[in-house]
N, C-alpha and C positions, 0 to 999 in steps of 0.2 A: 401681279403688279409689283413693280420694284419700289424700293424706298427712295430711289434717286430720281430727282427731276431731270438732271443732265448727267450724262456719263460719256467720257471719251476714252478710247483705247488706242494707244500708240498713234495718235493723230499727228500727222506731219504734212507740211506744205513746202514744196520747193519750186522756185521760179528760176528757170535756167540753172545756173550753178549756185544760186543763193538759197540756202536753207532758212526759211522764214519761221517755221514752227517745227520743232523736233521732238517727236514721240511723246506728246502731251497726254497724260492720263488725268482726267478730272473726275471727281465724284462730288456732285453738288446735290445736297438734300433739298426737299421741298421747304420753302420758306427761308432758305439761306440767302444771304446777300454775299455775293462773291465779287471781288475786285481783282483787276489785273494791273500790276504796277511794274514798270520797267522803262528803260531808256527808249528813245526814238529808234525804230528799226528792230525792236526786240520781238516783234511778231504779234503784239496784242491785237491790233486791228485785223490782221489776217485770221487769227483764231476766232475772233468775234464774227467775222464775215463767214467763216466756215460753219459756225454754230447757227448762223442765221440763214444758212442754205444759199448764200450768195456766191460763195467761193467753194470750189470743189477740192477736198483734200487730195493730196498726192497718195497718201496711204493712211490707214487707220479707220476707225469707226466712231460714229456719233449716235447716241441714244437719247431720246426724250421720253420720259415716263416708261422706259423699257422698250420703246419702239425704235427700231433702227432707222436713221435718216439715210435714204438711199440716193446717191447722186445720179445713178443711172436710170431712175424712174421717178415719176411724180410722187410727191408726198403731201397731197392736199390736206389730210387730216392733221399732220404736224404743222404745216405751214400756216394753217388757219389760226394756230395758237402762238405763232412767233411774231414778235415785234422787233424792229431794228431801227435805232436812231443814229444815223451817221453824223459825223462832225459837222457837215455842211447843211443838214436838215433842210432840203429843198421844200419850198412852199409855193403856192399859187396865189400871188398877190391880188388877183382880180376876183377871188372867191371870198365869200363870207366865212367866218370861223365855222359855223354850222355846216355849210355846204362842203367845205373841205373835209371835215370829219365824217360827214355822211357819205361822201365819195369813198373813203377808205372803209367805212363800215360795210358798204355794199360789196366792196372787193372781198371782204371777209364773209360774205353771204349772210350777214345779219338781217333778219326780216323784222318788220313791224309786228308788235309794238316793242319787241326786244331792242331793236336798233335805237329808237328814240330814248328809251330808258338808259341804254348803255352810253349814248352820247352825253346825256345830262350827267351821268355818273362821272365820266372822264372830265367833263368841263368843270364839275364841282371839285374833282381831285386837283386839278391844276389852277383852280380859282379863276376861271374865265367865263363863268356863266353870264355875267353882265356884258361880255363882249361877243356873245354868240352870233349877233346879227351884224357885227362890224366887219368891214373888209380887212383882209389880212394885211394889206398895204398900210393900214393906219395903226397897226400894232407896234409897240416898242420891241426892241430886240429880245428882251426878257420874256415878253408875252409870246413872241414867236417861238422861243425855245420851249415854253410851257405848252403851246399848241402842238409842237412836234412831239413832245412827250405824250400828250393826250392821244395823238394818232398812234403812237407806238403801243400803248396799253389797251387799245380798242379790242384786240382779240382775246383778252383775258376772259375766262368763262364767267357766266352770270353768277355762279356761286362765289366767285372771287370778288364780285362787284362790291359787296358790303365791306370787304377788307380794303378796298381801294379808296373809300371815302376818307377825306382828311379828318384828323382828330381836331377837336376844338379846344 
């Protein structure tokens, strides 16, 4: 097992003649918070989309926990542990908060009783437990952002659940 949570080697992405990401080498340890800062068009979103297995790199390699992300074949084990929150965070307004999160938990193959425990954990993390039966359409923009964050962290392993609980 590697000491790195995420590693990239010579990661590049080119769109036609535009080089969006150029030979990026990342080494991110477990528990590290890593930020990307740069001007518009610098390749931040493209890099994140490649790490989330949404965009295929032109060249280079991506590793999670020492396991290579392969664009040419399914990566179900890796993808079960990835969460991605895009800028526009699409939501389904006609669902309740709980139903929305349960839908995504099922996509990650979480089974009962783990699924319900996990959903309560993420609702507690984002401080939306009282809104669990509310329609998404009734939430404020800030609550919708927190709900999107909750969806993103659903795949975190159960051993990480305790560390996801907000401090009081």
